[in-house]
C-alpha positions in Angstrom: -68.0 -8.2 -9.7 -65.4 -9.2 -12.3 -63.8 -5.7 -12.4 -63.5 -5.7 -8.6 -61.9 -9.1 -8.5 -59.5 -8.1 -11.3 -58.5 -5.0 -9.4 -57.8 -7.0 -6.2 -55.6 -9.5 -8.2 -53.7 -6.6 -9.8 -53.1 -5.1 -6.4 -51.9 -8.5 -5.2 -49.4 -8.6 -8.0 -48.2 -5.2 -7.3 -47.7 -6.1 -3.6 -45.8 -9.3 -4.6 -43.6 -7.3 -7.0 -42.7 -4.7 -4.2 -42.1 -7.4 -1.7 -39.9 -9.6 -4.0 -37.9 -6.5 -5.2 -37.1 -5.5 -1.7 -35.9 -9.0 -0.8 -33.6 -9.4 -3.8 -35.9 -11.8 -5.6 -37.2 -11.7 -9.2 -40.0 -9.2 -9.2 -41.5 -10.3 -12.5 -41.8 -13.9 -11.4 -43.3 -12.9 -8.1 -45.7 -10.4 -9.8 -47.0 -13.3 -12.0 -47.4 -15.5 -8.9 -49.2 -12.5 -7.1 -51.6 -12.1 -10.1 -52.3 -15.9 -10.6 -52.8 -16.7 -6.9 -54.2 -13.4 -5.7 -54.0 -12.7 -1.9 -52.3 -16.0 -1.3 -49.5 -15.2 -3.8 -49.1 -11.7 -2.2 -49.0 -13.3 1.2 -46.3 -15.8 0.2 -44.2 -13.1 -1.5 -44.3 -11.0 1.7 -43.5 -14.1 3.9 -40.6 -15.5 1.8 -37.2 -14.6 3.4 -34.7 -12.4 1.7 -32.5 -14.2 -0.9 -28.8 -15.0 0.0 -27.4 -12.9 -2.9 -29.6 -10.0 -1.7 -28.4 -10.3 1.9 -24.8 -10.4 0.7 -25.2 -7.3 -1.5 -27.0 -5.4 1.2 -24.2 -6.5 3.7 -21.5 -5.2 1.4 -23.3 -1.9 1.0 -23.9 -1.4 4.7 -20.4 -2.5 5.8 -21.8 -5.7 7.6 -19.6 -7.7 5.2 -16.3 -7.2 3.4 -14.8 -8.8 0.3 -11.6 -10.9 0.5 -9.1 -9.5 -1.9 -7.8 -12.9 -2.8 -11.0 -14.9 -3.5 -13.6 -12.2 -3.7 -15.9 -13.9 -1.3 -17.8 -12.0 1.4 -16.7 -12.3 5.0 -17.5 -10.4 8.2 -15.5 -7.2 8.7 -14.0 -8.5 12.0 -12.5 -11.5 10.3 -8.7 -11.7 10.5 -8.6 -14.8 8.1 -10.9 -15.5 5.1 -12.9 -18.6 5.8 -13.0 -19.4 2.1 -9.3 -19.2 1.1 -7.3 -18.6 4.3 -6.1 -15.1 3.2 -4.9 -13.2 6.3 -6.3 -9.7 6.1 -3.5 -7.0 6.3 -1.0 -9.4 4.7 0.2 -8.2 1.3 -0.5 -10.2 -1.8 2.2 -10.7 -4.4 2.4 -7.7 -6.9 0.9 -9.7 -9.8 -2.0 -11.0 -7.7 -4.2 -8.0 -8.8 -3.8 -9.2 -12.4 -4.7 -12.8 -11.5 -7.8 -11.6 -9.6 -8.7 -9.5 -12.6 -8.5 -12.5 -14.8 -10.7 -14.6 -12.6 -13.2 -11.7 -12.4 -13.2 -11.6 -16.2 -13.7 -15.3 -16.4 -16.7 -15.0 -14.0 -18.1 -12.2 -16.0 -17.6 -14.1 -19.2 -15.6 -11.2 -20.6 -13.3 -13.1 -23.0 -11.8 -9.9 -24.4 -10.4 -9.0 -21.0 -9.2 -12.6 -20.6 -7.3 -12.3 -23.9 -5.9 -8.9 -23.1 -4.5 -9.9 -19.7 -2.8 -13.1 -21.3 -1.5 -10.9 -24.2 -0.2 -8.5 -21.7 2.2 -11.3 -20.4 0.4 -12.7 -17.4 2.0 -15.9 -16.6 -0.8 -18.3 -15.9 1.3 -20.8 -13.9 2.4 -18.1 -11.5 -1.1 -17.7 -10.1 -0.9 -16.9 -6.4 -4.6 -17.5 -5.9 -5.8 -20.7 -4.2 -7.4 -22.0 -7.4 -6.0 -22.3 -10.9 -7.5 -20.1 -13.6 -8.4 -23.2 -15.5 -10.2 -24.8 -12.6 -12.0 -21.5 -12.0 -13.2 -21.3 -15.6 -14.4 -24.9 -15.3 -16.3 -24.1 -12.1 -17.8 -21.1 -13.9 -18.8 -23.3 -16.8 -17.1 -20.9 -19.1 -16.2 -23.2 -22.0 -14.6 -20.5 -24.2 -12.3 -19.4 -21.3 -11.4 -23.1 -20.5 -10.4 -23.6 -24.2 -8.3 -20.4 -24.2 -6.7 -21.0 -20.8 -5.8 -24.6 -21.7 -4.1 -23.4 -25.0 -2.2 -20.6 -23.3 -1.1 -22.8 -20.4 0.3 -25.4 -22.8 2.0 -22.7 -25.0 3.5 -21.0 -21.9 4.8 -24.3 -20.7 6.5 -24.9 -24.0 8.1 -21.4 -23.9 9.8 -22.1 -20.6 11.2 -25.5 -21.6 
């Protein structure tokens, strides 16, 4: 009797893992839930809707969404204006906007070496054309090292221009 019940619980865990993985959810956590709660855990894993990041990733892969070049948020491909930052698609960004976007991407990825390199390469932090300052963005990302580095360089760049 016990081996049969154990086998059923293991099958429930596998079902929960497969269902969670296909919906962009944590398969390990759902596998544990499936094992602990058996058929009920597997049923819940199958019934839970797809996660928002999972939907966004799938939308970007299938072309159902596109990424705004200014704020990197996902929007519908028919959008003429980004609902997050107001960027008009088709309108050119200033030439150094790519470097500022790269800086914010590095901040989000907690890639301090890239942040340092971009600043060392002469990126003027105060000339950021993006809708949010790099310092505010680092604070939003809770990246303390980037906040400290950006605050220091903003102050030193301000002293150099005066």
